[in-house]
LOZAZA-625243 format. One record per residue (C-alpha): x, y, z. Coordinates in nm, 4 decimals, padded with zeros to 6 digits, always signed. Layout:
N
site xx: X	yy: Y	zz: Z
...
//
This chain:
315
site xx: -02.6667	yy: +00.6621	zz: +00.1942
site xx: -02.9901	yy: +00.8211	zz: +00.3182
site xx: -02.8163	yy: +00.9227	zz: +00.6408
site xx: -02.5316	yy: +01.0785	zz: +00.4396
site xx: -02.7829	yy: +01.2700	zz: +00.2276
site xx: -02.9390	yy: +01.4121	zz: +00.5446
site xx: -02.5928	yy: +01.5219	zz: +00.6642
site xx: -02.5210	yy: +01.6899	zz: +00.3294
site xx: -02.8552	yy: +01.8733	zz: +00.3359
site xx: -02.7991	yy: +01.9928	zz: +00.6942
site xx: -02.4453	yy: +02.1054	zz: +00.6084
site xx: -02.5658	yy: +02.2978	zz: +00.3027
site xx: -02.8383	yy: +02.4693	zz: +00.5053
site xx: -02.5923	yy: +02.5693	zz: +00.7775
site xx: -02.3397	yy: +02.7023	zz: +00.5252
site xx: -02.5753	yy: +02.8933	zz: +00.2984
site xx: -02.8691	yy: +02.9996	zz: +00.5160
site xx: -02.6817	yy: +03.3156	zz: +00.6314
site xx: -02.6182	yy: +03.4057	zz: +00.2667
site xx: -02.9912	yy: +03.3843	zz: +00.1914
site xx: -03.0870	yy: +03.5822	zz: +00.5020
site xx: -02.8328	yy: +03.8566	zz: +00.4295
site xx: -02.7198	yy: +03.8340	zz: +00.0652
site xx: -02.4089	yy: +04.0326	zz: -00.0255
site xx: -02.3576	yy: +04.2092	zz: -00.3597
site xx: -02.1032	yy: +04.0522	zz: -00.5938
site xx: -01.8150	yy: +04.2389	zz: -00.7490
site xx: -01.8687	yy: +04.3212	zz: -01.1136
site xx: -01.5990	yy: +04.1858	zz: -01.3416
site xx: -01.3802	yy: +04.3980	zz: -01.5635
site xx: -01.4353	yy: +04.4454	zz: -01.9346
site xx: -01.2197	yy: +04.1360	zz: -01.9790
site xx: -01.5161	yy: +03.9283	zz: -01.8572
site xx: -01.7545	yy: +03.9890	zz: -02.1495
site xx: -01.9896	yy: +03.6937	zz: -02.0996
site xx: -01.9966	yy: +03.7464	zz: -01.7244
site xx: -02.0989	yy: +04.1108	zz: -01.7639
site xx: -02.3611	yy: +04.0089	zz: -02.0198
site xx: -02.5047	yy: +03.7453	zz: -01.7848
site xx: -02.5131	yy: +03.9875	zz: -01.4908
site xx: -02.6912	yy: +04.2466	zz: -01.7053
site xx: -02.9621	yy: +03.9868	zz: -01.7816
site xx: -03.0319	yy: +03.8647	zz: -01.4267
site xx: -03.0099	yy: +04.2135	zz: -01.2778
site xx: -02.8380	yy: +04.3380	zz: -00.9639
site xx: -03.0619	yy: +04.1778	zz: -00.6998
site xx: -02.8294	yy: +04.0152	zz: -00.4384
site xx: -03.0836	yy: +03.7435	zz: -00.3528
site xx: -03.1070	yy: +03.6268	zz: -00.7159
site xx: -02.7285	yy: +03.6107	zz: -00.7396
site xx: -02.7151	yy: +03.4129	zz: -00.4160
site xx: -02.9693	yy: +03.1658	zz: -00.5551
site xx: -02.7558	yy: +03.1215	zz: -00.8672
site xx: -02.4444	yy: +03.0731	zz: -00.6525
site xx: -02.6196	yy: +02.8099	zz: -00.4429
site xx: -02.7527	yy: +02.6324	zz: -00.7527
site xx: -02.4104	yy: +02.6240	zz: -00.9187
site xx: -02.2385	yy: +02.4778	zz: -00.6121
site xx: -02.5071	yy: +02.2111	zz: -00.5641
site xx: -02.4831	yy: +02.1156	zz: -00.9314
site xx: -02.1023	yy: +02.0968	zz: -00.9208
site xx: -02.1006	yy: +01.8854	zz: -00.6043
site xx: -02.3400	yy: +01.6230	zz: -00.7352
site xx: -02.2058	yy: +01.6341	zz: -01.0912
site xx: -01.8627	yy: +01.5516	zz: -00.9473
site xx: -02.0219	yy: +01.2634	zz: -00.7553
site xx: -02.1865	yy: +01.1406	zz: -01.0776
site xx: -01.8560	yy: +01.1566	zz: -01.2670
site xx: -01.6782	yy: +00.9528	zz: -01.0010
site xx: -01.9357	yy: +00.6767	zz: -00.9606
site xx: -01.9954	yy: +00.6430	zz: -01.3366
site xx: -01.6224	yy: +00.5792	zz: -01.3824
site xx: -01.5935	yy: +00.3413	zz: -01.0825
site xx: -01.3654	yy: +00.5856	zz: -00.9025
site xx: -01.5760	yy: +00.6066	zz: -00.5879
site xx: -01.8329	yy: +00.3836	zz: -00.4098
site xx: -02.1899	yy: +00.4589	zz: -00.5189
site xx: -02.3214	yy: +00.4442	zz: -00.1638
site xx: -02.0910	yy: +00.7250	zz: -00.0434
site xx: -02.1762	yy: +01.0946	zz: -00.0845
site xx: -01.8429	yy: +01.2035	zz: +00.0600
site xx: -01.7253	yy: +01.3785	zz: -00.2617
site xx: -02.0262	yy: +01.6107	zz: -00.2467
site xx: -01.9790	yy: +01.6613	zz: +00.1273
site xx: -01.6111	yy: +01.7532	zz: +00.0902
site xx: -01.6939	yy: +01.9776	zz: -00.2030
site xx: -01.9263	yy: +02.1886	zz: +00.0110
site xx: -01.6652	yy: +02.2031	zz: +00.2880
site xx: -01.3899	yy: +02.3206	zz: +00.0546
site xx: -01.6109	yy: +02.5867	zz: -00.1050
site xx: -01.7611	yy: +02.7074	zz: +00.2208
site xx: -01.6032	yy: +03.0533	zz: +00.1930
site xx: -01.7678	yy: +03.1252	zz: -00.1429
site xx: -02.0786	yy: +03.2530	zz: +00.0350
site xx: -01.8872	yy: +03.5753	zz: +00.1078
site xx: -01.9573	yy: +03.6705	zz: -00.2546
site xx: -02.2901	yy: +03.6148	zz: -00.4269
site xx: -02.1875	yy: +03.5364	zz: -00.7834
site xx: -01.8407	yy: +03.5678	zz: -00.9364
site xx: -01.6888	yy: +03.5200	zz: -01.2794
site xx: -01.4770	yy: +03.2222	zz: -01.1687
site xx: -01.7810	yy: +03.0472	zz: -01.0253
site xx: -01.9663	yy: +03.0862	zz: -01.3545
site xx: -01.6663	yy: +02.9508	zz: -01.5463
site xx: -01.6406	yy: +02.6488	zz: -01.3150
site xx: -01.9534	yy: +02.5011	zz: -01.4764
site xx: -01.7857	yy: +02.4835	zz: -01.8169
site xx: -01.4523	yy: +02.3743	zz: -01.6730
site xx: -01.6059	yy: +02.0714	zz: -01.4988
site xx: -01.7905	yy: +01.9797	zz: -01.8195
site xx: -01.4539	yy: +01.9895	zz: -01.9956
site xx: -01.3157	yy: +01.7546	zz: -01.7277
site xx: -01.6092	yy: +01.5183	zz: -01.7827
site xx: -01.5485	yy: +01.5124	zz: -02.1596
site xx: -01.1755	yy: +01.4488	zz: -02.1177
site xx: -01.2415	yy: +01.1527	zz: -01.8865
site xx: -01.4750	yy: +01.0079	zz: -02.1514
site xx: -01.1860	yy: +01.0047	zz: -02.3993
site xx: -01.0418	yy: +00.6952	zz: -02.2319
site xx: -01.0957	yy: +00.3891	zz: -02.4495
site xx: -01.2171	yy: +00.5888	zz: -02.7499
site xx: -01.0368	yy: +00.5346	zz: -03.0799
site xx: -01.1540	yy: +00.8619	zz: -03.2336
site xx: -01.2259	yy: +01.1091	zz: -02.9524
site xx: -01.2466	yy: +01.4074	zz: -03.1849
site xx: -01.5897	yy: +01.5262	zz: -03.0725
site xx: -01.4941	yy: +01.5097	zz: -02.7051
site xx: -01.1667	yy: +01.6938	zz: -02.7665
site xx: -01.3360	yy: +01.9704	zz: -02.9649
site xx: -01.6174	yy: +02.0067	zz: -02.7106
site xx: -01.3767	yy: +02.0115	zz: -02.4146
site xx: -01.1613	yy: +02.2811	zz: -02.5762
site xx: -01.4708	yy: +02.4769	zz: -02.6768
site xx: -01.5964	yy: +02.4687	zz: -02.3150
site xx: -01.2624	yy: +02.5921	zz: -02.1828
site xx: -01.2572	yy: +02.8793	zz: -02.4305
site xx: -01.6146	yy: +02.9837	zz: -02.3467
site xx: -01.5255	yy: +02.9609	zz: -01.9751
site xx: -01.2415	yy: +03.2047	zz: -02.0442
site xx: -01.4971	yy: +03.4565	zz: -02.1736
site xx: -01.6500	yy: +03.4479	zz: -01.8256
site xx: -01.3151	yy: +03.4277	zz: -01.6464
site xx: -00.9909	yy: +03.4815	zz: -01.8464
site xx: -00.7621	yy: +03.2586	zz: -01.6293
site xx: -00.9800	yy: +02.9623	zz: -01.7301
site xx: -00.7967	yy: +02.9575	zz: -02.0639
site xx: -00.5047	yy: +02.7972	zz: -01.8774
site xx: -00.7126	yy: +02.4756	zz: -01.8714
site xx: -00.6083	yy: +02.4249	zz: -02.2315
site xx: -00.2856	yy: +02.3091	zz: -02.0656
site xx: -00.4951	yy: +02.0542	zz: -01.8742
site xx: -00.6352	yy: +01.9197	zz: -02.2018
site xx: -00.2878	yy: +01.8859	zz: -02.3499
site xx: -00.1593	yy: +01.7174	zz: -02.0329
site xx: -00.4465	yy: +01.4706	zz: -02.0624
site xx: -00.3216	yy: +01.3779	zz: -02.4107
site xx: +00.0132	yy: +01.2881	zz: -02.2551
site xx: -00.1616	yy: +01.0953	zz: -01.9770
site xx: -00.3620	yy: +00.8946	zz: -02.2301
site xx: -00.0498	yy: +00.8636	zz: -02.4485
site xx: -00.2230	yy: +01.0106	zz: -02.7519
site xx: +00.0413	yy: +01.0386	zz: -03.0217
site xx: -00.1814	yy: +01.1482	zz: -03.3108
site xx: -00.1528	yy: +01.5116	zz: -03.4224
site xx: -00.5254	yy: +01.5364	zz: -03.4965
site xx: -00.6320	yy: +01.5721	zz: -03.1323
site xx: -00.3843	yy: +01.8565	zz: -03.0770
site xx: -00.5037	yy: +02.0460	zz: -03.3852
site xx: -00.8719	yy: +01.9876	zz: -03.3031
site xx: -00.8169	yy: +02.1177	zz: -02.9492
site xx: -00.6710	yy: +02.4389	zz: -03.0912
site xx: -00.9630	yy: +02.4778	zz: -03.3319
site xx: -01.2116	yy: +02.4248	zz: -03.0489
site xx: -01.0383	yy: +02.6947	zz: -02.8428
site xx: -01.0187	yy: +02.9440	zz: -03.1288
site xx: -01.3843	yy: +02.9280	zz: -03.2406
site xx: -01.5355	yy: +03.1160	zz: -02.9387
site xx: -01.2579	yy: +03.3756	zz: -02.9590
site xx: -01.3421	yy: +03.4354	zz: -03.3256
site xx: -01.7043	yy: +03.4950	zz: -03.2295
site xx: -01.5913	yy: +03.7421	zz: -02.9607
site xx: -01.3610	yy: +03.9321	zz: -03.1964
site xx: -01.6305	yy: +03.9369	zz: -03.4656
site xx: -01.8789	yy: +04.0860	zz: -03.2201
site xx: -01.6388	yy: +04.3585	zz: -03.1067
site xx: -01.5520	yy: +04.4265	zz: -03.4682
site xx: -01.9233	yy: +04.4631	zz: -03.5454
site xx: -01.9657	yy: +04.7268	zz: -03.2724
site xx: -01.6317	yy: +04.8921	zz: -03.3555
site xx: -01.4490	yy: +04.8122	zz: -03.0305
site xx: -01.1798	yy: +04.5624	zz: -03.1315
site xx: -00.8897	yy: +04.7749	zz: -02.9897
site xx: -01.0790	yy: +04.8035	zz: -02.6612
site xx: -01.1007	yy: +04.4297	zz: -02.5996
site xx: -00.7311	yy: +04.3791	zz: -02.6768
site xx: -00.6390	yy: +04.6659	zz: -02.4444
site xx: -00.8538	yy: +04.5285	zz: -02.1629
site xx: -00.7037	yy: +04.1797	zz: -02.1852
site xx: -00.3524	yy: +04.3246	zz: -02.2042
site xx: -00.4202	yy: +04.5305	zz: -01.8920
site xx: -00.5654	yy: +04.2292	zz: -01.7087
site xx: -00.2674	yy: +03.9994	zz: -01.7729
site xx: +00.0005	yy: +04.2690	zz: -01.7329
site xx: -00.0262	yy: +04.2461	zz: -01.3537
site xx: -00.1777	yy: +03.9051	zz: -01.2728
site xx: -00.0891	yy: +03.9039	zz: -00.9016
site xx: -00.2782	yy: +04.2265	zz: -00.8298
site xx: -00.6066	yy: +04.2475	zz: -00.6443
site xx: -00.6175	yy: +03.9358	zz: -00.4259
site xx: -00.8926	yy: +03.9649	zz: -00.1624
site xx: -00.8077	yy: +03.9920	zz: +00.2057
site xx: -00.9278	yy: +03.7163	zz: +00.4365
site xx: -00.9539	yy: +03.7157	zz: +00.8134
site xx: -00.6935	yy: +03.5304	zz: +01.0192
site xx: -00.9129	yy: +03.2239	zz: +01.0732
site xx: -01.0102	yy: +03.2164	zz: +00.7070
site xx: -00.6410	yy: +03.2200	zz: +00.6146
site xx: -00.5810	yy: +02.9356	zz: +00.8608
site xx: -00.8707	yy: +02.7374	zz: +00.7122
site xx: -00.7438	yy: +02.7893	zz: +00.3562
site xx: -00.3863	yy: +02.7034	zz: +00.4561
site xx: -00.4933	yy: +02.3866	zz: +00.6368
site xx: -00.7183	yy: +02.2878	zz: +00.3444
site xx: -00.4208	yy: +02.3208	zz: +00.1107
site xx: -00.2067	yy: +02.1101	zz: +00.3450
site xx: -00.4757	yy: +01.8403	zz: +00.3696
site xx: -00.5177	yy: +01.8353	zz: -00.0091
site xx: -00.1437	yy: +01.7977	zz: -00.0563
site xx: -00.1327	yy: +01.4995	zz: +00.1799
site xx: -00.4361	yy: +01.3441	zz: +00.0117
site xx: -00.2748	yy: +01.3937	zz: -00.3295
site xx: +00.0456	yy: +01.2158	zz: -00.2243
site xx: -00.1568	yy: +00.9323	zz: -00.0726
site xx: -00.3545	yy: +00.9010	zz: -00.3946
site xx: -00.0353	yy: +00.8752	zz: -00.6001
site xx: +00.1072	yy: +00.6090	zz: -00.3679
site xx: -00.2082	yy: +00.3943	zz: -00.3881
site xx: -00.2371	yy: +00.4183	zz: -00.7671
site xx: -00.0241	yy: +00.1093	zz: -00.8261
site xx: -00.2905	yy: -00.1135	zz: -00.6686
site xx: -00.5675	yy: +00.0020	zz: -00.9021
site xx: -00.6799	yy: -00.0926	zz: -01.2513
site xx: -00.5037	yy: +00.0851	zz: -01.5356
site xx: -00.8275	yy: +00.2629	zz: -01.6342
site xx: -00.8653	yy: +00.4011	zz: -01.2811
site xx: -00.4983	yy: +00.5018	zz: -01.2753
site xx: -00.5278	yy: +00.6977	zz: -01.5999
site xx: -00.8480	yy: +00.8724	zz: -01.4920
site xx: -00.7004	yy: +00.9558	zz: -01.1516
site xx: -00.4023	yy: +01.1144	zz: -01.3247
site xx: -00.6516	yy: +01.3257	zz: -01.5210
site xx: -00.7731	yy: +01.4649	zz: -01.1883
site xx: -00.4122	yy: +01.5236	zz: -01.0836
site xx: -00.3469	yy: +01.7123	zz: -01.4092
site xx: -00.6607	yy: +01.9146	zz: -01.3438
site xx: -00.5493	yy: +02.0043	zz: -00.9919
site xx: -00.2033	yy: +02.1144	zz: -01.1085
site xx: -00.3539	yy: +02.3530	zz: -01.3627
site xx: -00.6185	yy: +02.4728	zz: -01.1139
site xx: -00.3455	yy: +02.5669	zz: -00.8627
site xx: -00.1341	yy: +02.7435	zz: -01.1252
site xx: -00.4298	yy: +02.9361	zz: -01.2670
site xx: -00.5200	yy: +03.0438	zz: -00.9141
site xx: -00.2268	yy: +03.2876	zz: -00.9251
site xx: -00.4157	yy: +03.4729	zz: -01.1998
site xx: -00.7465	yy: +03.4807	zz: -01.0119
site xx: -00.7018	yy: +03.8178	zz: -00.8427
site xx: -01.0291	yy: +03.9340	zz: -00.6880
site xx: -01.2009	yy: +03.6209	zz: -00.8252
site xx: -01.0002	yy: +03.3949	zz: -00.5922
site xx: -01.2991	yy: +03.2988	zz: -00.3682
site xx: -01.4871	yy: +03.1774	zz: -00.6761
site xx: -01.1754	yy: +02.9974	zz: -00.7983
site xx: -01.2108	yy: +02.7728	zz: -00.4930
site xx: -01.5037	yy: +02.6107	zz: -00.6754
site xx: -01.2567	yy: +02.4896	zz: -00.9385
site xx: -00.9867	yy: +02.3824	zz: -00.6939
site xx: -01.2403	yy: +02.1884	zz: -00.4886
site xx: -01.3295	yy: +01.9601	zz: -00.7820
site xx: -01.0146	yy: +01.7432	zz: -00.7604
site xx: -00.9703	yy: +01.8272	zz: -00.3917
site xx: -01.3033	yy: +01.6716	zz: -00.2933
site xx: -01.2164	yy: +01.3576	zz: -00.4876
site xx: -00.8751	yy: +01.3156	zz: -00.3232
site xx: -01.0039	yy: +01.3783	zz: +00.0290
site xx: -01.3028	yy: +01.1464	zz: -00.0081
site xx: -01.0786	yy: +00.8712	zz: -00.1499
site xx: -00.8535	yy: +00.9028	zz: +00.1552
site xx: -01.1295	yy: +00.8049	zz: +00.3985
site xx: -01.3065	yy: +00.5374	zz: +00.1908
site xx: -01.2067	yy: +00.2060	zz: +00.0450
site xx: -01.0063	yy: -00.0842	zz: +00.1803
site xx: -00.7115	yy: +00.1346	zz: +00.2784
site xx: -00.8970	yy: +00.4136	zz: +00.4571
site xx: -00.6762	yy: +00.6083	zz: +00.6952
site xx: -00.7654	yy: +00.7264	zz: +01.0450
site xx: -00.5252	yy: +01.0190	zz: +01.0017
site xx: -00.7328	yy: +01.1607	zz: +00.7169
site xx: -01.0519	yy: +01.1155	zz: +00.9160
site xx: -00.8950	yy: +01.3237	zz: +01.1938
site xx: -00.7840	yy: +01.5807	zz: +00.9361
site xx: -01.1443	yy: +01.6004	zz: +00.8167
site xx: -01.2697	yy: +01.6648	zz: +01.1693
site xx: -01.0088	yy: +01.9360	zz: +01.2164
site xx: -01.1086	yy: +02.0844	zz: +00.8800
site xx: -01.4695	yy: +02.1169	zz: +01.0010
site xx: -01.3579	yy: +02.2768	zz: +01.3298
site xx: -01.1436	yy: +02.5335	zz: +01.1477
site xx: -01.4316	yy: +02.6024	zz: +00.9108
site xx: -01.6555	yy: +02.6884	zz: +01.2071
site xx: -01.4020	yy: +02.9441	zz: +01.3332
site xx: -01.3495	yy: +03.0788	zz: +00.9807
site xx: -01.7227	yy: +03.1339	zz: +00.9320
site xx: -01.7677	yy: +03.2922	zz: +01.2743
site xx: -01.4807	yy: +03.5315	zz: +01.2038
//
């Protein structure tokens, strides 16, 4: 494990050292990102500070994902591959210093953690409320994050929760932050403005996607292909696992489905949205090259992924 930690540290330094040496300014979100604009106004407009925050968020997400997996017996403790794959899949985020989607990813992964903890609980009301609350607050940073309410409801179906209480509590948890937002805008006399801004944002959701270079497009396309293969392999191997592992793996599958769908709403925040997509992606890829049924094909895909990443970064 020590050797793997050294590899992860070297990889992180190689990926993010250019961003620290020449930090790039981040794009300021629209008025539909109220918490994001508030946070940016606090930390200031210094590119280096934003780069430090970006680096800190990605490191936290990578190792928090690793902690989630090992604490639920979904990955070997001695393997840091989930963190390694997470950094590989988010390698293009350094082209922006700090985006709204990246900020929201912190709350989204906490929501995932809370939903996984529901398994085996007879009265998971606190977890449901907290998960929904996190998703709603994430949407104040990044509006497409509200689509992860669908993830929470899919998790109820995965866990076969038939009680109506969890559904109602999830709605209450999602509404509370929105009430605070509306109350604030009412206090400053700008309620029509916030409704207009959100209406304008969602009226043309496919507008404003960033342009990538050819090699970056190839890297993203190949990453998507590798994730799709890893997902199918994961589904095939589910039958050989304990029921608890099967249910929790399906939670990650639900998460990935919603993450892909919400990506169509990302617009200019698409690079930061990769931080959300990489959460289940890193798990599926790392599971494909570990365990008793590790596959040489996926190891070769990983090598090719690294090679394409080198060309994408050079471009």
